[in-house]
RODO-2510 file (C-alpha; in nm, 4 decimals, decimal comma):
residues 473
     n   res          X          Y          Z
     1     x    21,2138    13,5792     7,0606
     2     x    20,9459    13,6236     6,7885
     3     x    21,0126    13,5559     6,4157
     4     x    20,8201    13,7544     6,1784
     5     x    20,7030    13,5861     5,8838
     6     x    20,6861    13,7815     5,5397
     7     x    20,3990    13,7784     5,3239
     8     x    20,4120    13,5616     5,0102
     9     x    20,5871    13,6972     4,7184
    10     x    20,4236    13,6812     4,3838
    11     x    20,5768    13,4758     4,1420
    12     x    20,7803    13,6700     3,9052
    13     x    20,7406    13,7364     3,5148
    14     x    21,0431    13,4805     3,4685
    15     x    20,8802    13,2298     3,6730
    16     x    20,5554    13,2611     3,4877
    17     x    20,7445    13,2179     3,1837
    18     x    20,8886    12,9130     3,2751
    19     x    20,5752    12,7712     3,4126
    20     x    20,3847    12,8508     3,1217
    21     x    20,6641    12,6873     2,9095
    22     x    20,6733    12,3892     3,1083
    23     x    20,2823    12,3743     3,0701
    24     x    20,3153    12,3829     2,7123
    25     x    20,5783    12,1038     2,6733
    26     x    20,3798    11,8795     2,8900
    27     x    20,0754    11,9415     2,6876
    28     x    20,2426    11,8763     2,3653
    29     x    20,3955    11,5520     2,5162
    30     x    20,0759    11,4289     2,6285
    31     x    19,8703    11,5282     2,2981
    32     x    20,1362    11,3338     2,1042
    33     x    20,0477    10,9976     2,2935
    34     x    19,6633    11,0459     2,2430
    35     x    19,6386    10,8481     1,8970
    36     x    19,9465    10,6620     1,8450
    37     x    19,8035    10,3319     2,0317
    38     x    19,5159    10,3540     1,7581
    39     x    19,6612    10,4589     1,4363
    40     x    19,9383    10,2080     1,4602
    41     x    19,7245     9,9210     1,4018
    42     x    19,4887     9,9644     1,0976
    43     x    19,7671     9,9679     0,8304
    44     x    19,8874     9,6035     0,9646
    45     x    19,5316     9,4781     1,0388
    46     x    19,5593     9,2045     0,7326
    47     x    19,9136     9,1090     0,8572
    48     x    19,8360     9,1050     1,2293
    49     x    19,5242     8,8731     1,1388
    50     x    19,7234     8,6273     0,9851
    51     x    20,0216     8,6372     1,2255
    52     x    19,7971     8,5939     1,5454
    53     x    19,5470     8,4073     1,3937
    54     x    19,2799     8,6639     1,4480
    55     x    18,9271     8,6214     1,2547
    56     x    18,7685     8,9040     1,0671
    57     x    18,5271     8,9650     1,3567
    58     x    18,8097     8,9940     1,6231
    59     x    18,9913     9,2219     1,4240
    60     x    18,6224     9,4547     1,3924
    61     x    18,6193     9,4237     1,7711
    62     x    18,9864     9,5141     1,8053
    63     x    18,9119     9,8250     1,5988
    64     x    18,6218     9,9305     1,8180
    65     x    18,7993     9,8596     2,1703
    66     x    18,9589    10,1710     2,2176
    67     x    18,6585    10,3802     2,1286
    68     x    18,4373    10,1627     2,3605
    69     x    18,7133    10,2320     2,6493
    70     x    18,6898    10,6117     2,5524
    71     x    18,2977    10,5954     2,6226
    72     x    18,3333    10,3824     2,9504
    73     x    18,6094    10,5549     3,1206
    74     x    18,5554    10,8995     3,0227
    75     x    18,2747    10,9685     3,2620
    76     x    18,4859    10,8819     3,5849
    77     x    18,7417    11,1263     3,4543
    78     x    18,6061    11,4540     3,6163
    79     x    18,5426    11,2559     3,9221
    80     x    18,8924    11,1298     3,9333
    81     x    19,0117    11,5077     3,9121
    82     x    18,7962    11,6435     4,1629
    83     x    18,9696    11,4095     4,4284
    84     x    19,3139    11,3973     4,3093
    85     x    19,3532    11,7035     4,0908
    86     x    19,4051    11,7144     3,7436
    87     x    19,7630    11,7136     3,7068
    88     x    19,7971    11,4026     3,9331
    89     x    19,5248    11,2167     3,7381
    90     x    19,6813    11,3075     3,4272
    91     x    20,0147    11,1662     3,5263
    92     x    19,8564    10,8361     3,6451
    93     x    19,6916    10,8136     3,2971
    94     x    20,0192    10,8600     3,1002
    95     x    20,1750    10,5956     3,3189
    96     x    19,8798    10,3495     3,2580
    97     x    19,9166    10,4326     2,8867
    98     x    20,2737    10,3098     2,8598
    99     x    20,2045    10,0209     3,0761
   100     x    19,9402     9,9206     2,8097
   101     x    20,1505     9,9604     2,5276
   102     x    20,4120     9,7762     2,6723
   103     x    20,2134     9,4798     2,7393
   104     x    20,1116     9,4674     2,3760
   105     x    20,4852     9,4523     2,2818
   106     x    20,5834     9,2149     2,5460
   107     x    20,3253     8,9383     2,4623
   108     x    20,1128     9,0481     2,1505
   109     x    19,8877     8,7145     2,1533
   110     x    19,8106     8,7339     2,5111
   111     x    19,8113     9,1196     2,5963
   112     x    19,6762     9,2441     2,2777
   113     x    19,3409     9,3173     2,4187
   114     x    19,4382     9,3677     2,7872
   115     x    19,7030     9,6110     2,6669
   116     x    19,4604     9,8021     2,4331
   117     x    19,1755     9,8355     2,7050
   118     x    19,4332     9,9849     2,9361
   119     x    19,5699    10,2267     2,6901
   120     x    19,2177    10,3127     2,5680
   121     x    19,1054    10,3962     2,9332
   122     x    19,4274    10,5969     2,9985
   123     x    19,3684    10,8056     2,6730
   124     x    19,0045    10,8611     2,7843
   125     x    19,0994    11,0242     3,0926
   126     x    19,3453    11,2681     2,9108
   127     x    19,0891    11,3189     2,6669
   128     x    18,8530    11,4804     2,9151
   129     x    19,1126    11,6110     3,1372
   130     x    19,3269    11,8284     2,8919
   131     x    19,0698    12,0672     2,7918
   132     x    18,9493    12,1410     3,1548
   133     x    19,3175    12,1909     3,2882
   134     x    19,4031    12,4351     2,9932
   135     x    19,0797    12,6454     3,0724
   136     x    19,1999    12,6253     3,4243
   137     x    19,5616    12,7178     3,4112
   138     x    19,5797    12,9555     3,0948
   139     x    19,2023    13,0581     2,9997
   140     x    19,3358    13,3765     2,8107
   141     x    19,5125    13,1338     2,5484
   142     x    19,2645    12,8687     2,5830
   143     x    19,2017    12,8436     2,1841
   144     x    19,5662    12,8513     2,1133
   145     x    19,6608    12,5523     2,3811
   146     x    19,3712    12,3695     2,2276
   147     x    19,5107    12,3923     1,8952
   148     x    19,8517    12,3113     1,9993
   149     x    19,7591    12,0026     2,1686
   150     x    19,5557    11,8796     1,8692
   151     x    19,8555    11,9480     1,6423
   152     x    20,0707    11,7194     1,8846
   153     x    19,7950    11,4639     1,8653
   154     x    19,7823    11,4779     1,4688
   155     x    20,1679    11,4386     1,4740
   156     x    20,1563    11,1448     1,6924
   157     x    19,8962    10,9948     1,4264
   158     x    20,0888    11,0708     1,1256
   159     x    20,4202    10,9056     1,2819
   160     x    20,2547    10,5999     1,4119
   161     x    20,0627    10,5270     1,0779
   162     x    20,3946    10,5827     0,8607
   163     x    20,6118    10,3645     1,0748
   164     x    20,3742    10,0496     1,0970
   165     x    20,4202     9,8918     0,7803
   166     x    20,8008     9,9730     0,7433
   167     x    20,8633     9,8632     1,0792
   168     x    20,6610     9,5288     1,0253
   169     x    20,8630     9,4501     0,6912
   170     x    21,1850     9,5668     0,8119
   171     x    21,1758     9,3403     1,1332
   172     x    21,0396     9,0537     0,9441
   173     x    20,6862     9,0701     1,0976
   174     x    20,7628     9,1109     1,4556
   175     x    20,4132     9,2236     1,6110
   176     x    20,6392     9,2602     1,9385
   177     x    20,8209     9,5631     1,7956
   178     x    20,5571     9,6838     1,5727
   179     x    20,3194     9,7089     1,8784
   180     x    20,5598     9,7797     2,1465
   181     x    20,7469    10,0893     2,0074
   182     x    20,4809    10,3414     2,0940
   183     x    20,5289    10,2962     2,4671
   184     x    20,8830    10,4641     2,4175
   185     x    20,7029    10,8135     2,3647
   186     x    20,4641    10,7444     2,6292
   187     x    20,7441    10,6932     2,8943
   188     x    20,8907    11,0069     2,7484
   189     x    20,5640    11,2061     2,7790
   190     x    20,5412    11,0817     3,1538
   191     x    20,8735    11,2482     3,2292
   192     x    20,8040    11,5673     3,0657
   193     x    20,4633    11,5878     3,2742
   194     x    20,6553    11,5582     3,5945
   195     x    20,6999    11,9050     3,6445
   196     x    20,3235    11,9702     3,6360
   197     x    20,2739    11,6855     3,9203
   198     x    20,4861    11,8904     4,1445
   199     x    20,2682    12,2369     4,0787
   200     x    20,0974    12,2736     4,3965
   201     x    19,7111    12,2205     4,3679
   202     x    19,5090    12,5626     4,3602
   203     x    19,3417    12,6353     4,6782
   204     x    19,0905    12,8446     4,4503
   205     x    18,7990    12,6374     4,5097
   206     x    18,6019    12,8723     4,2859
   207     x    18,7607    12,7491     3,9644
   208     x    18,6137    12,4111     4,0427
   209     x    18,2922    12,5216     4,2162
   210     x    18,1520    12,7848     3,9663
   211     x    18,1496    13,0576     4,2088
   212     x    18,1319    13,3962     4,0768
   213     x    18,4577    13,5681     4,0211
   214     x    18,3814    13,8697     4,2823
   215     x    18,2687    13,6118     4,5453
   216     x    18,5930    13,4248     4,4799
   217     x    18,8082    13,7446     4,5227
   218     x    18,6114    13,8535     4,8377
   219     x    18,6418    13,4971     4,9662
   220     x    19,0308    13,4777     4,9184
   221     x    19,0988    13,8364     5,0933
   222     x    18,8750    13,7207     5,3996
   223     x    18,5630    13,9043     5,2746
   224     x    18,2381    13,7495     5,2438
   225     x    18,3591    13,4223     5,3899
   226     x    18,0939    13,4305     5,6338
   227     x    17,8025    13,4942     5,3670
   228     x    17,9483    13,2111     5,1587
   229     x    17,9279    12,9751     5,4671
   230     x    17,5549    13,0900     5,5342
   231     x    17,4635    13,0458     5,1710
   232     x    17,6278    12,6873     5,1858
   233     x    17,3875    12,6068     5,4949
   234     x    17,7047    12,5182     5,7002
   235     x    17,9034    12,6730     5,9898
   236     x    18,1887    12,9400     5,9377
   237     x    18,4388    12,7162     6,0850
   238     x    18,3252    12,4161     5,8558
   239     x    18,5858    12,2724     5,6109
   240     x    18,5204    12,3445     5,2692
   241     x    18,3258    12,1318     5,0478
   242     x    18,4457    11,9340     4,8132
   243     x    18,3774    12,0675     4,4604
   244     x    18,0448    11,9579     4,3424
   245     x    17,9573    11,7667     4,0244
   246     x    17,8011    12,0020     3,7837
   247     x    17,4765    11,8789     3,6649
   248     x    17,5334    11,9407     3,2935
   249     x    17,3218    11,6728     3,1645
   250     x    17,0105    11,8928     3,2165
   251     x    17,0810    12,1444     2,9471
   252     x    16,9815    12,0997     2,5893
   253     x    17,3440    12,2525     2,4702
   254     x    17,5298    11,9341     2,6617
   255     x    17,3667    11,7054     2,4157
   256     x    17,4114    11,9023     2,1319
   257     x    17,7801    11,8977     2,2123
   258     x    17,7565    11,5178     2,3024
   259     x    17,6086    11,4401     1,9864
   260     x    17,8666    11,6468     1,7528
   261     x    18,1335    11,4822     1,9540
   262     x    17,9841    11,1245     1,9433
   263     x    17,9124    11,1462     1,5495
   264     x    18,2597    11,2906     1,4679
   265     x    18,4507    11,0424     1,6611
   266     x    18,2250    10,7563     1,5054
   267     x    18,3264    10,9063     1,1420
   268     x    18,6796    10,9534     1,2528
   269     x    18,7633    10,5884     1,4072
   270     x    18,5489    10,4239     1,1225
   271     x    18,7445    10,5714     0,8579
   272     x    19,0753    10,5260     1,0648
   273     x    19,0168    10,1864     1,0975
   274     x    18,8897    10,0465     0,7701
   275     x    18,9980    10,3125     0,5048
   276     x    19,3371    10,1294     0,4539
   277     x    19,1817     9,8219     0,3891
   278     x    18,9191     9,9609     0,1565
   279     x    19,2119    10,1298    -0,0144
   280     x    19,3971     9,8001    -0,0492
   281     x    19,0618     9,6033    -0,1759
   282     x    19,0673     9,8803    -0,4366
   283     x    19,4172     9,7975    -0,5727
   284     x    19,6614    10,0084    -0,3450
   285     x    19,9811     9,8588    -0,1922
   286     x    19,9831     9,8096     0,2105
   287     x    20,2547    10,0649     0,1924
   288     x    20,0749    10,3199    -0,0085
   289     x    19,7303    10,2522     0,2203
   290     x    19,9588    10,3393     0,5159
   291     x    20,0769    10,6564     0,3330
   292     x    19,7391    10,7935     0,2616
   293     x    19,6455    10,7409     0,6062
   294     x    19,9516    10,9402     0,7046
   295     x    19,8291    11,1896     0,4682
   296     x    19,5083    11,2036     0,6399
   297     x    19,7088    11,3088     0,9195
   298     x    19,8812    11,5915     0,7505
   299     x    19,5555    11,7210     0,6759
   300     x    19,4811    11,7167     1,0215
   301     x    19,7843    11,9061     1,0970
   302     x    19,6834    12,1625     0,8543
   303     x    19,3637    12,3012     1,0750
   304     x    19,4936    12,1871     1,3906
   305     x    19,6016    12,5424     1,5439
   306     x    19,3885    12,7368     1,2877
   307     x    19,0159    12,5991     1,3740
   308     x    19,0338    12,6614     1,7639
   309     x    19,1854    12,9874     1,7348
   310     x    18,9351    13,0983     1,4394
   311     x    18,6479    12,9690     1,6600
   312     x    18,7774    13,1500     1,9549
   313     x    18,7223    13,4724     1,7658
   314     x    18,3495    13,3727     1,6715
   315     x    18,0682    13,4692     1,8615
   316     x    17,8759    13,1407     1,6266
   317     x    18,0874    12,8750     1,4970
   318     x    17,8202    12,7927     1,2228
   319     x    18,0332    12,9055     0,9334
   320     x    18,3291    12,6355     1,0534
   321     x    18,0832    12,3668     1,0937
   322     x    17,9169    12,3551     0,7687
   323     x    18,2402    12,3661     0,5504
   324     x    18,3792    12,1154     0,7800
   325     x    18,1203    11,8538     0,7002
   326     x    18,1779    11,9283     0,3312
   327     x    18,5352    11,8177     0,3555
   328     x    18,4789    11,5132     0,5388
   329     x    18,1711    11,3816     0,3196
   330     x    18,3615    11,5093     0,0015
   331     x    18,6739    11,3557     0,1071
   332     x    18,5685    11,0265     0,2183
   333     x    18,3477    10,9754    -0,1057
   334     x    18,6410    11,0688    -0,3387
   335     x    18,8536    10,8350    -0,1569
   336     x    18,6317    10,5476    -0,2239
   337     x    18,4917    10,6134    -0,5725
   338     x    18,7143    10,8307    -0,7431
   339     x    19,0320    10,7411    -0,9427
   340     x    19,3417    10,6643    -0,7107
   341     x    19,5381    10,8764    -0,8767
   342     x    19,4007    11,1978    -0,6858
   343     x    19,3748    10,9800    -0,3648
   344     x    19,6569    11,1932    -0,1975
   345     x    19,4635    11,5201    -0,2517
   346     x    19,1401    11,3657    -0,1227
   347     x    19,3034    11,2132     0,1856
   348     x    19,4371    11,5677     0,2931
   349     x    19,1089    11,7259     0,2366
   350     x    18,9505    11,4343     0,4506
   351     x    19,2219    11,4885     0,7286
   352     x    19,1346    11,8676     0,7262
   353     x    18,7714    11,8214     0,7922
   354     x    18,8122    11,5412     1,0610
   355     x    19,0236    11,7395     1,2373
   356     x    18,8504    12,0797     1,2124
   357     x    18,5618    11,8549     1,3589
   358     x    18,7455    11,7113     1,6430
   359     x    18,8955    12,0827     1,7156
   360     x    18,5503    12,2268     1,7263
   361     x    18,4235    11,9393     1,9470
   362     x    18,6879    11,9980     2,2027
   363     x    18,6251    12,3771     2,1803
   364     x    18,2621    12,3287     2,2370
   365     x    18,3289    12,1669     2,5655
   366     x    18,5372    12,4588     2,7005
   367     x    18,3273    12,7431     2,5146
   368     x    17,9910    12,6267     2,6133
   369     x    18,0854    12,5912     2,9958
   370     x    18,1088    12,9230     3,2264
   371     x    18,4042    12,7740     3,4542
   372     x    18,6558    12,4720     3,5042
   373     x    18,3924    12,2423     3,6741
   374     x    18,1313    12,2961     3,4219
   375     x    18,4150    12,2175     3,1481
   376     x    18,5308    11,9072     3,3122
   377     x    18,1486    11,7847     3,3540
   378     x    18,0660    11,8838     2,9961
   379     x    18,3748    11,7156     2,8765
   380     x    18,3433    11,3914     3,0819
   381     x    17,9487    11,3760     2,9607
   382     x    18,0079    11,4668     2,5939
   383     x    18,3119    11,2022     2,5700
   384     x    18,1466    10,9276     2,7530
   385     x    17,8249    10,9060     2,5608
   386     x    17,9752    11,0246     2,2377
   387     x    18,2463    10,7691     2,2654
   388     x    17,9850    10,4939     2,3520
   389     x    17,8038    10,6366     2,0235
   390     x    18,1390    10,6168     1,8391
   391     x    18,2212    10,2594     1,9216
   392     x    17,9562    10,1568     1,6802
   393     x    18,1410    10,3189     1,4005
   394     x    18,4193    10,0691     1,3816
   395     x    18,1823     9,7683     1,4298
   396     x    17,9373     9,8693     1,1978
   397     x    18,1951     9,9063     0,9089
   398     x    18,3600     9,5780     0,9866
   399     x    18,0229     9,3515     1,0383
   400     x    17,8350     9,5097     0,7586
   401     x    18,1322     9,4460     0,5471
   402     x    18,1636     9,0745     0,6653
   403     x    17,7812     9,0305     0,6139
   404     x    17,7621     9,1853     0,2416
   405     x    18,0965     9,1202     0,1012
   406     x    18,0940     9,4971    -0,0139
   407     x    18,1880     9,8403     0,1463
   408     x    17,8854     9,9933    -0,0201
   409     x    17,6328     9,9416     0,2972
   410     x    17,8675    10,0291     0,5600
   411     x    17,9832    10,3657     0,3836
   412     x    17,6342    10,4602     0,2983
   413     x    17,5604    10,4268     0,6603
   414     x    17,8421    10,6441     0,7453
   415     x    17,6996    10,9084     0,4857
   416     x    17,3703    10,9221     0,6748
   417     x    17,5505    10,9497     0,9884
   418     x    17,7270    11,2501     0,8247
   419     x    17,4007    11,4492     0,8213
   420     x    17,3247    11,3772     1,1725
   421     x    17,6748    11,5275     1,2599
   422     x    17,5821    11,8491     1,0505
   423     x    17,2679    11,9071     1,2308
   424     x    17,4092    11,8807     1,5834
   425     x    17,7257    12,0739     1,4931
   426     x    17,4936    12,3611     1,3900
   427     x    17,3013    12,3682     1,7208
   428     x    17,6148    12,3292     1,9248
   429     x    17,7915    12,6111     1,7453
   430     x    17,5346    12,8540     1,8173
   431     x    17,6199    13,1394     2,0576
   432     x    17,5112    13,0118     2,4216
   433     x    17,6357    12,8583     2,7339
   434     x    17,5724    12,6614     3,0292
   435     x    17,4325    12,8638     3,3428
   436     x    17,7057    12,9280     3,5990
   437     x    17,4969    12,9041     3,8961
   438     x    17,4177    12,5138     3,8717
   439     x    17,6993    12,3544     4,0975
   440     x    17,4450    12,2956     4,3909
   441     x    17,2682    12,0398     4,2000
   442     x    16,9205    12,0313     4,2548
   443     x    16,9058    12,2915     4,5235
   444     x    16,8966    12,6303     4,2882
   445     x    16,6160    12,4715     4,0703
   446     x    16,3979    12,3440     4,3456
   447     x    16,4259    12,6861     4,5446
   448     x    16,3424    12,8717     4,2432
   449     x    16,0406    12,6752     4,1865
   450     x    15,8612    12,6152     3,8619
   451     x    15,8849    12,9590     3,7306
   452     x    16,2460    12,9538     3,8490
   453     x    16,3191    12,5982     3,7108
   454     x    16,1953    12,6955     3,3589
   455     x    16,4161    12,9983     3,3771
   456     x    16,7345    12,8119     3,4716
   457     x    16,6803    12,5629     3,2111
   458     x    16,6196    12,8017     2,9347
   459     x    16,9622    12,9449     3,0444
   460     x    17,1262    12,6733     2,9159
   461     x    17,0550    12,7449     2,5483
   462     x    17,0816    13,1580     2,6306
   463     x    17,3633    13,3729     2,4864
   464     x    17,5369    13,5096     2,7788
   465     x    17,8888    13,6354     2,7205
   466     x    18,1822    13,3608     2,6794
   467     x    18,4217    13,2613     2,9766
   468     x    18,7381    13,4556     3,0368
   469     x    19,0041    13,3568     2,7855
   470     x    18,7297    13,2379     2,5254
   471     x    18,5639    13,5897     2,4342
   472     x    18,4323    13,6816     2,1284
   473     x    18,5860    13,9615     1,9079
***
């Protein structure tokens, strides 16, 4: 007796709402842990140096280690996602982050650097994949979700910088407790991300291989499959190819976004690593310096949601880049040279500028890409190269200070690099997008010949309509 199978039923509104709620909770949980491992350290650098017997050069290297890990590991994130799926890779990353943070707490003297390297690599993967996952899972609210996760990131940074000094003092200088407590929120985030791991990976390869929406729709309904197979040069019955790497490095807009990402990260991590020590050298107490670092995080929160949502409504984001850079340079200069009585206000302004720059950098990786595969590749390239550039920031400040005995030279270098960030930001903010038809590597350009190749390259700086969910209004 034959059994008739019913067609699949589309999920109802209640199911969709639950799925999106779990997605938001998961994104917030991961976002909260993206900076806690880093911001927990600078307020207690002098104490760690004395407790663990670390030299000034070692502290400089420790400050730069997470950023170096971001640069080294970011380039592999998109490849991992193509093989295993973003949800599963992100789950592996949060587990690795938990393990690295726990290792720092279990044996600070022996595992401080190994734990920091593991944590930094895990954060690098999450940095890259969260924006492309958002673009794939909920593109019409991409600006809102990016803002939410940057808000969570800022909240985590505030909590970690606020807790460090009181926790060190309250535990009698316990490096194990002060370094290890951040493993707790990471473990909780792993639990909150579990529903995403169970979500069935999409079978719609068009979201990764960059096919047009019409081709994808016809393929899903059985129309155009033969044409797609012939275009790919394979038999109709051949298994689908793995989503291709998108060669975003060929287009100028990629390097504008990459340079802006690198410079904003360099300025942020240089400031994050050394601002508390600079303020203590100016006469601020250890607790006061930690509080000002936390206030910088409050400034981050003030713009976390506003900037991505405003950027999404603009064709060009130049009008956001310029005031962002004024806030960064003005806030840092005032904290270092103006009377300390107004330091709280300047810390808020500096923090607002820094997080606006981060929000714009992440927004550009999504808005300048026509589909999720391009977004992942652009994000991977921008963060791999950008963070390698950024790793010079904490090292430059620490080593120049050690060599000169003054903060003047390293700070002047930071101000010069902020001009580079301004120029690259203006170029990245211009309305333009990567071409949608670059998923076959060299094939399209080679087939088109010299004239076609020039046309394809020009498209990288053209101004086509933004992708779905990132439209101008």
